[in-house]
C-alpha positions as CSV (number, residue, x, y, z in Angstrom):
1,M,26.7,31.2,7.7
2,S,29.9,30.2,6.9
3,D,30.5,28.6,3.6
4,H,33.2,26.4,4.6
5,V,33.1,22.5,3.8
6,R,33.7,20.3,6.6
7,T,35.7,16.9,5.0
8,T,36.0,14.8,7.5
9,G,35.7,11.6,5.7
10,P,39.5,11.0,5.7
11,M,40.2,11.6,9.4
12,L,37.4,9.4,10.0
13,A,38.4,6.8,7.3
14,S,41.9,6.6,8.9
15,P,43.0,4.1,11.3
16,R,42.8,3.9,14.8
17,C,44.9,4.2,17.6
18,G,45.6,0.3,18.9
19,A,45.6,1.2,22.8
20,R,42.7,0.3,25.3
21,T,41.2,2.4,27.7
22,R,40.7,1.9,31.3
23,T,37.2,0.4,30.5
24,S,38.6,-2.2,28.5
25,G,37.2,0.0,25.0
26,A,39.4,1.1,22.4
27,C,40.6,4.3,22.0
28,R,38.9,6.2,19.2
29,A,41.6,8.6,18.1
30,P,43.4,8.1,14.9
31,A,46.5,6.7,14.7
32,V,49.9,8.7,13.9
33,H,50.9,8.6,10.7
34,G,52.9,5.1,9.9
35,K,52.1,4.2,13.7
36,T,49.6,1.9,15.0
37,R,49.1,4.4,18.3
38,C,47.4,7.9,18.6
39,R,50.0,10.6,20.0
40,M,48.4,10.0,23.1
41,H,49.1,6.5,23.8
42,G,52.6,6.6,22.4
43,G,52.6,7.3,19.0
44,A,54.1,11.1,19.1
45,E,57.5,12.0,18.3
46,G,59.9,11.5,21.5
47,S,57.7,9.4,23.5
48,G,58.8,6.2,25.0
49,A,62.0,5.6,26.4
50,P,65.0,5.9,24.3
51,R,67.0,3.7,22.6
52,A,69.7,1.4,25.1
53,N,68.2,3.1,27.9
54,Q,70.3,2.9,30.8
55,N,67.2,3.3,33.2
56,A,65.6,0.1,32.4
57,R,68.8,-2.1,33.5
58,K,69.4,0.3,37.0
59,H,68.8,-2.8,39.4
60,G,69.2,-6.0,37.2
61,R,66.4,-7.5,39.1
62,F,65.3,-9.3,36.4
63,T,68.3,-9.7,34.1
64,R,68.5,-13.4,32.6
65,D,70.9,-14.1,35.3
66,A,68.8,-13.0,38.3
67,I,66.0,-15.0,37.4
68,A,68.2,-18.2,37.2
69,E,69.5,-17.6,40.3
70,G,66.4,-17.4,41.7
71,R,64.8,-20.4,40.1
72,E,68.0,-22.6,41.8
73,I,67.4,-20.9,45.4
74,R,63.9,-22.0,45.6
75,A,64.6,-25.5,43.7
76,L,66.8,-25.7,46.7
77,L,63.9,-24.4,49.5
78,G,61.5,-26.8,47.9
79,E,64.2,-29.5,48.4
80,A,65.2,-28.8,52.2
81,R,61.0,-28.6,52.6
82,R,60.9,-31.9,51.5
83,M,63.9,-33.4,53.5
84,L,62.0,-31.7,56.9
85,V,58.8,-33.2,56.0
86,R,60.6,-36.7,55.2
87,T,62.5,-36.7,58.6
88,K,59.2,-36.0,60.9
């Protein structure tokens, strides 16, 4: 047998990842030093989108202007429906 002493205390005492699993349980992996996620949930170096990610702005569907325009269109459609109901 080996004389190797297993010192798992520091790892067991380290902060855990804050991500949720598919079954709503907490991820039990240790968080990356200085972060709140483990290496598999976004704590690894280079994970996630780069700063000023241009791919996120590809179609502009969710920009402030597009959202405001959608609200205006829905308001106009609602007004038109109300007018049609009144004329019947």
